[in-house]
N, C-alpha and C positions, 0 to 999 in steps of 0.2 A: 289347696289342701286345707289350709289352716290361716287363711287371711280374712281379717274381721271385714263383714259386709258394712259398707258405709253409704250414706246418702249425701248428695249435694245440697246444701241449705243456702237459701237467699233470703236475707232480712232486709226489708225495704221500709222505709219511712219518709216523712218530709223533713227538710233541713231543719226547720225549727225544733224538731224532735231529737236531734242528734245526740245532745249531752245526756239526756234520759236513756236513750239506747245504749250508748257507750258505757254508762255506769253500770248497766246490767251486764253487757258484753264482756267487760274485763273480769267478770266473775265466773265466766263460764270455764268448766274444768276440762272438758273432753271435746272441745271444738278446735278443728284444725283450719285456722283462717287462710284465706288466699290474698297475697299482696295486690293492691289496687293496680300496681304497675304493670302486672300481667294481664289486665282487662282493659285499662284505659288506652293503651296504644291500639288496640284492635277496632275500636269504634270512634269515629270522629265525633267530637262534642262532649265526650266523657272527660272529667276531671279528677285529680287526685288531691286529697287533703292533706298530704305529706307537708309539714313546714317545720321550721327549726323550733326545737323543743326549748321553750323559755324556762323550764325548770332544771335544766342541767346545771347552770351556774349556782342555782339556789341550793341543790343537792350537795354540791362541792362546798359551799359556805357552811351547810349544816354540818358536814362531817368535820369541817375544820373546828367548829364550834365544839363538837362532840369530843375531838381531840384534846382541845384546850381544857374542857371540864374534866375529861378523864372518865367518862362514862358514855354509854349508849342510849340515846332516847328511844323510849318505846314507840311502836307505830300502831296507834288505835285503829280499830276496825270501823272508821267512819266511811259513810257513803254519801255524805253531802259536804261542799265547800262553803263555809259561811263567810269567809273573808274573800275580797276581791283580790285580783293578782297585785294590784299596786300596793294594797296594805301589807300583803304577805312579803312582797319584795323590799318594802321600806323596814319593815320590822327585823327582817333577816340582815339586811344591810347594816342598820344601826347595831344591832347585837354583834354582828361579825367585827366591825369597827372598833367597838369597845374591847372586845376580846383580843383583837390584833394588837391593841395599844398595850394592854396588860401583859399579853404574852411576849411583847417585844421587850417590857420592863423586865419580865422573869428571865428572858433569854439573855439580856445584858448583865442582869445581876448574877446568873449562874456562871457566865464567862468570866466576870470579875472575880467570883470566888474561886474559880478554877486557877486564875492567874495567881492569886494570892496563895493558894494552896501549893502550887508549883514553885513559886518563889521561896516559900518556907521549906521545902524539901531542898532546894539549892542552898540555902542559907545554912541548913543543919550540917552541910559537909565542910563549910568554911568559917563556921562560927569561932573557931580558936584563933582566926586573923583579927588581931588587935589594931586594926585601922580603918579609918573611915573610907566607905566605898566610893564616895564622891571624890575624895581626893585620889583614890587609886586610878579611877577611871577617867578623871579630867586631866590627867597629865598631858602635857604639850610635846615633849621631847622623847618619851618612851611609850612603848605599847605594852599593855598588861593583858594576858589570857588567863582565864580561869576555867577549869575543867577536870577531866579525869584521864588517867593513862594506865593501861594494863600493868600489873605489877612485874610482869615479865619484861617489860620494856624498860623499867627502871635501870637494870644492870647494863643495858646497852647505852644508857646516858653517859656513861664514863669515857666512851669513845668520842664523845663530842664536847668534851671539857674545854677544849680551845675556843669553842664558839662563844660568840658574846651574848650570853643570856644569864639570867638568875633564876634558879629553880627552888620553889618553895612547897614542901610536903604539908597537908592538913591533916588527912586522915585515910586510913586504909580500910576498904569495905568490899566484900564480896568480889575479890579478884581485882579491884581496882584501886588506885591511888589517887585521891583528891588532891589537887595541887593548882599551883599558879607558876607562870614564868614571865619574866620581864626582860625586854630587849629594846634596843634603840629603834627609832624610826628608820635609821639607815639599813639595819640588818632585819627589819621586820618580816619581809617576805621570806627571806633565808631561813630564819628560825622557825616560822610558821611551817615551811615546808619540812623541815628537820623533824619537828614534833608531829606532824601529819604521818610521816613515814614510820613513827612509833606508834601509832594508832591513838593519838591524843584526840579526845572528844571535848570540844568546847561548849561551856555553858555560858548563856548571856544572862547577866543579872539585870532585871527589868529596871527602867528609869524611875520607877516609883519607889525603888528602894534606897533608903538614905541612912547615913550614920555607920556605925560598926555593925558587923553581922549580928552581934548580940542584941544591941539596941533596935536594930531593923526587925528582928525576930518578934521582939515584944510589940512594936508598933503595928507589924502586920497580923499578929494573932489578934490584937484588938479590933482591927479594921475587919478582918475576917469575921469575928463575933458579930460585930455590927451589921455587916453585909447578909449574913445568914438570918439574922433578926428581921431585918428588912424584907428580904425574899419571903420569909413565912408570912409575914403580914400582907404581902401582895397575894400570896396563894390563898390566904384566908378570905380576902376580899372577893377573889375569883370564886372561891367555894360559895361564899354568902350570895353572890350574884347569880351563880347557877341555880341555887336553890329557890331563888326567888323567881326565876324565869323558867324553870324547868317544865312546869305544867303547860305554859304557854308555848314554850318551844316544842314539845311534844305534840300539841295540837297543830301546830304549823307545820311540823315535819310530816305529820298523817295527811294534811291537806296537800302538801307538795308531792308526796308520794302518789296520792290519788290523782291528782292533776297529771303527773308524768305518766302514769298508766294510761290515762285517757288520751294524752298526746302520742304516746306510742301506739296506741289502738288506731289512732287516724290513718296509719299506712295502709289499713285494710279497708277504708271507706272509698267508695266509688261515687263521685258526684254525677247526678243525671239531672242537671237543671235544677228544679224545685225539690227534688228528691235525692236520696242517696241510697246505696245499697252495699251490704256487707255479705260476701260469700265465703263459703267454708265447708268442711265435710265433718260429718259426725256418724258414729255407730248407730245402726238401726236401734239397738237396745236403749240407747240414751236419748231418743227423741222426745220422749215425755218429759225428762229433766229440761229439756230446751223450752217446752211450753211453759213449764213451772217457772222458769227463770224470767220470762217475759209476759208472764200473766198480769192482766190489769193495765197493760200499757197501751195507750190509745195510738191509733194510727200507725200501726205496725203490721206488716204483712209478711207472713213466714211461709215460703215456698219450699217445699221438698220434692226432689227430683233423683232419678237414678245417678250414681256416681259419675258415671262416664257420658252424661247428657249435654256437657259443655265440653266441645272438643278443644277449646282454648286452654283448658285447665286439666292437667294430669292428676287424677286422684291420688292421694297418699296411700301409702301401705302400712297396715298395723298387723303385725303377726299375732296369732291367738292360738297358741298351743299350750296344752295342760300337761300336769304330772311331770314325769321325767324327761319329757319331750322338750318342755319350755327353756331350760337352761342352754340347749343346742342352738337356740335362736342366735347366740353370740356368734356362732360360725358362720350362720348365714348372713349377718350383718356384716362380718368381715370380709366376705366375699362381695356382698352387695344385696340390697333388699330386692326381692322381686317386684315386678311391676304389678299395679293393681289388676285383678283378674286372672294373673298368671299363677302358676304353681308354686306353692312354697315347699321347698326342699327339706325342711327341717326335720321332718320324721324319718325320710331316707337317711340323711346323715347321721341321725341319732342312731339308728339301728346299724348301719354299715360302718361307722365309725368305732362304735362300741364293739362290733364283731371284730373288726381288724385289730383293734388295741387288745382285746381279749386273747386272740390267737397269738399275737406276739409277745403278751405279757402274761402268759397263763400260769398262775401260782395261787393257789387257795388262799395262804396266809396273808401274802402281800395284797392280793385283791381285796380281802377282808379290811385290812388296814386302809387302803384307798377308799373303800365304802364308807368306813366310820369317819375318816377325816373329810370326806365330801359331805356328809350329813352334818357334821359339826359346822364347816365353813358355810354351807348352804343355809342352814337354820339360823345360826347366831350371827353370822357376818352377811348373809344375803348375797354371797358370792356365786355368780353363775357357773364359774368354774368348778366350784364345790359340787353342785348340782350335777355337772358333767362327770365328776369323779365318782359320783354314786354309781351311775350306768357302767363307766369303765371298770369299777371294782367288781360289780356283779358279773360281768362277763369274764373278767380275769379269773373270779372264782370257778365259773363254769369249766372254763378250759383247763384251768390248774387240776380240776378233778378228773378231765379226760388225761391230762398227761401224767397225772399221779404225783404232782408237785406241791409241796408244803413247806414254806419258808426255805426254799433251796434243797430241801430233802426229798429225794426221788424214790417213789414207791411203784416200782415197775410191774403194775399189775396189768397193764395193757401194752404198752411198748417202750422202750428206751430212746429218748429224744436223740441222745448223744451216740447211739450206736450207728455204726457206719452204714448198716443195711437199711436204716430208715431215712438217712439223710436225702437221697436223689427222691425217693417217693414223696417226701414231705415237700421238697421244693415243687415239684411237679403239681401236688395238690393245690399249693398255694397259687401257682400260675393258673391252674383250672379255676380257682375261686376268682382270680382276676378277670379270666375270660368271661365268666357268668356276670361279673360286676359290669364289665364293659358292654356286653350284650344287653344287660338290663338297662344301663343308661342309654343305648341306642333306641330301644323300645320306648322307654319315657319319652325321648326326644321326638320320636315319630307321633306319640299321642299328642304331645304339645303341638307339633306342626299341624296335624290334623284339625285340633281346636281352633288353632289360629288361621287355618286356611292359607298356610304358607306352602303352597304345593311344590316349588321348585326345591326348596330345602327338604321337603318331605320325600321327594322321589330321588333327587340328585346329588343331595349331599353326602359326604363320606360318613356322616353319622345318621343319615336316612335310610330308606329302603334299600337303596343300592349298597351303601356301606355295610348295612345289616346283612344283606345276602352275600356279599363279597368276603366279609370277615368271617361269617358263620360258616360258609362253604369252605374257607381256607383251614378253619380250626377243624372242621370235620375231616378233612383230608389229611391234615397232619397228626391229629391226636392219635390215630390207630399207629402210626409209625413209632410215636414216643411210648405208648403203652406196650409195644411189642416186646420191649426189653422185660417187661414183668408178666405179660400175658402172650406168649408165642402163639403165632398165627394170625395176629391182628393186621401184620403188614399186607396180607392179601386184602383186606378190606379196604385199606387206603389206596391200594391200586384199582380196586373197582370203583371208588368214589371219583378218582382223578382220571376217569376216562374222558376222552375229547367230547362226547355228547353231553357231558355234565360240565365240563370246564367252560366250554364256550358260553352256554346262558348263565351260569352261576358264578363264573370268575371273570372272564373276558369281558362280557357285554356290561356287566355293572362298573368295571373299571372304565370302560369307554364312556358311559354315561356321566360317570364322575367327572372324566377328563373334559367332556363338553358341555358340562353344567351352564356356564355362562352363556354361551352362544345359544343354547336351547332356551334359557330363560329371557334372553332378549329377543329371540325370534317368537316364541309361542305365547309368552306371558306379557311381553311389554310391546310387542309389534314393532321392534327396531330390527336393523340388520344383525346378522349373526357375527360377522367379523368386521366391525366398523374400522378398525386399524390395521386390517390386513391379516390373513391367516398365519404368516411366518411369525409376526410378532406374538399372536395369541399362542401359537404352538410352543414356542420357546418358553413363555412364561408359564403356561398350564403344564408343560413337561416338568418342570422344577417343583411346581406346586404339587403334582401328582406323586413325584418322588418323595416329597416330604411327607405326604399322607401315607404312602405305604411304610416310610420309616417310622411314622408315628404309631402305626398298627403294632409293629414289631416291639418298639421301645416301651409302649404302654402295657403291652402283654407281659414282657419281661420284667418290667418295673415291679410287679407283684411278686416277683421272686424274693424281694427284700423281706417280704412277711415271713417266709420260711427261713430267711437268714436271721431275722431277730428272734425266731423261736429258739434256734441253736445258740445264738449270741447270749440270749438271757439265761438259758440253762448252763452254758459255759461259765459265765461270770460267777453264777452261784456255786458251781462246781469248784471253782478257784478258791472260793472262802470255805467250803466243806473241807477241802484238802488242807488248807492252812489251818483250820480249826483241829483237824487231826494231827497236824504236826506239832502244834503249840501244847495241845492238852488232849490225849486220847479219852475217850469215854465220853457218855451221852450227857451227863450232869455236871461235867467239871465246869467251874465259875469261868474260867478263862475261855475255855470253848464257847460258852453261852455268849459271853462278850464279844468273842470274834464274829458269831454269827448274827448277832444283833447289829453290829456295825455293818457287816457285809449286806445284810437285808435293807438296811437304811440307805447304804450307799447305791445299792442297784436299783432301788424304788426311786431314789431322786435322780440319778444319772439314766438309768435305762428307761424309766418312766417318762422323763422329759424327751429323750431321743425317739422313743417309740411313739409318743403323742404328736411330735413334729412330723415324723415320716407317716403316720396314718392320715393326718391332716393334708400332708402333700399329695398322697393318693387320691383323697377325697377331691380336692380342688383342681388338680392337673388331669387325672385319669378318669374322672367321672363328671365333675361339675361342667368342665369345659365341653363336654359332649351334649348336654341337655339343659344347661341352665345359663341365663344371661345376665340378670340382675338388673341394676339401672333404675330401680323403684325410688320413690321419694318417701322419707320417713314421716310417719304421722306424728306432728307435733302439736301438743294442746296449746290453745292461746294463752292460758294461764302461765305456762311455762316460757312462752315467747314474750309477754309484756308484764308478767307478774314477778314477784321476787326480786326486786331491784335493789 
């Protein structure tokens, strides 16, 4: 219905011309290339040009250089590589090694500065200690621990006065007491364990800190200033080097990116002795651009054929819907793209899904807000879900007008959704809608099977002609029995329909043919035995399959009753907020009442809208798509997307 018409394109030239062809090929925007591996294995003697890409490591090194410089080099739109690969590799390697050396210097300097700053922080807490740190930590017979302990634990120390340790407090800060304790080597582990139980956190003074804390702070501050100055000098050197080499690096990067695209494009090249070929697909409307792209290129043959002319290659699918139908392509892609030449169900899902959503979520005001939000999201954010919301909002407004519902206020000029007298008819009507949609799905499936000449599925499938006759006759017989409650006298019609001379050809015979579908297919369409594994095994397996089919007819039909259920649910949820509004503040224009209704509408739009959207999609996929749609198509991917933008 809306699948773009494509052509199979073959580009062929001599091996000597491969670089010239690839330079233009990588700039094609709407060309779906075919991997060489799909063709090479089918014909003896064909070769693939796929090799290890030598630019991968260079790209990584260029990125490392950019990170070191702190900027991103521009990619120039060049279409010729002036440097050979060896010169490019040598330049990048030399530059990368220089950068690595300087970045290592920067890294070491930053680590050194960090150590100095951390040491200064530690010294701030013990600067009142008037003793050389060298003497303190080089003791031979005692152990010294410096750190912090929670203030709450200080009180608990008095219980351990008998233990062999000396405790010294320096400073109290943010719930901690900065301190040290000293003990003998003999009791070191016992005292360490004691203070650990009191949540003592030890700090380790670095080995490069000497003298008293006060003098050590002065020395560290001076060294920290010197280290920062040296670091700044190195950074200035890097900046200067970057400015000197930026133009050359930008050119090299552009050449590497061009070479990378060309090497990536070689996975589509098929070698044929002295010649090569690139195959792919393109829309009919873009063929002129193809000729323009390769205009003036000598020794290039361009062959254009029907998309399905090469049975080794499956044509890709490119959906082509317009207007409000286009956003619904998202749902088709979720289920699976159709195969090329098959039916695109996007328009069907757009209409039926919007219809089901509108029925379940009928409200003029909320539908209008859905539409406005959809317009904004689709126009300014490009969200396909926003485009879908536009259609959903329109249908919600239509059915809101039918129900007489505006932001939860019910104007009962037609019928009252919440009235008991309308509940059962409404549920029956939605089931009737489901029956029509199921029958429509079967008809679509029959049309598709006729086009594909799949006669067994056409005649004997439960979604084919036999299924349509069986299900349609069953509904025709049951429907009068149901409507008899509202229209007395219809029961006689049901009895007349269900006469034995109607039941046998329209109910029993289709069921038997569905049951015998596989044996009939094997015998009359494939020329094999009807029951290769014996009749009993077939009978048991097919009996349960037939039972499942009959069950699916019932469950699929009843499943549409949820549509009526959500009509009542939506109205009921808004009724709750209407009652709540009247309880909080009677009166139409009371501010509190308005706030309650605004919150109520937003809540229902969010919760009910999400649930209804999911349920509608479930009905589409499980009750309709499964009857006439298979998917399994390959997405059309332009070559520029595949090998460009690296």
